N, C-alpha and C positions, 0 to 999 in steps of 0.2 A: 504494500500500500504506500502511495506517495503522500508524504506529510507536507504540511504547509511550510515548514522550515526548509525542506528540500526545494520546494518550488521557489521560495523567496531567494535562496542562495543561487539557484540557476538564473533567475531573472537579474540578480545583482551582477552576474558575470557576463550578461549579454551586452553587445554593443548598442549604442543609442539608436541607430537606424532600425534595428530589429525591435526595439521597445515600442516604437510607434505601431508596428504591425501587430504585436502582441496586444497592445491596448485596443486596437480596432477589433481584433478577434474576440477579446473578452467582452467588449461592448456589444458585439453581435450575438452573444450567447444569452442575453437577457430575454426572457419570454415576452412575447407581444401581448398586449392587453386584448382580451376578447371584446369584440364589438357587441354592444348591447342591442338586443332586438327591440324594435319599437312595436308596441301593441296598439291595436285599433281602439280608439275611444269613441264613445257615443255622445251625441248632443242630447242631454236630458233636461236642459233648460232649468236647472236648479231645483228639480222636483225632490231631490234627496238632501238638500242643504241642511234643513233643520230637523232631520230625522235620524234616529239611532238605527242605522241600517242593520247592524248585527242583531239587535233585539228583534227587529221586524222579520229577519230571515228565519229565526227560530220559532216564530209563532205558528 
């Protein structure tokens, strides 16, 4: 198993021009954020504004 200290030592020994490539590679490894799906909304014209919807659903 490769330890963090071994990786740090190896990076410290690298020339500066390769460090930029390593930085770009590590930056590319970050996971992309999942795109949120939009859901369809309905125009209810405020008919549920002053109502406890949860209470009405269980009646």
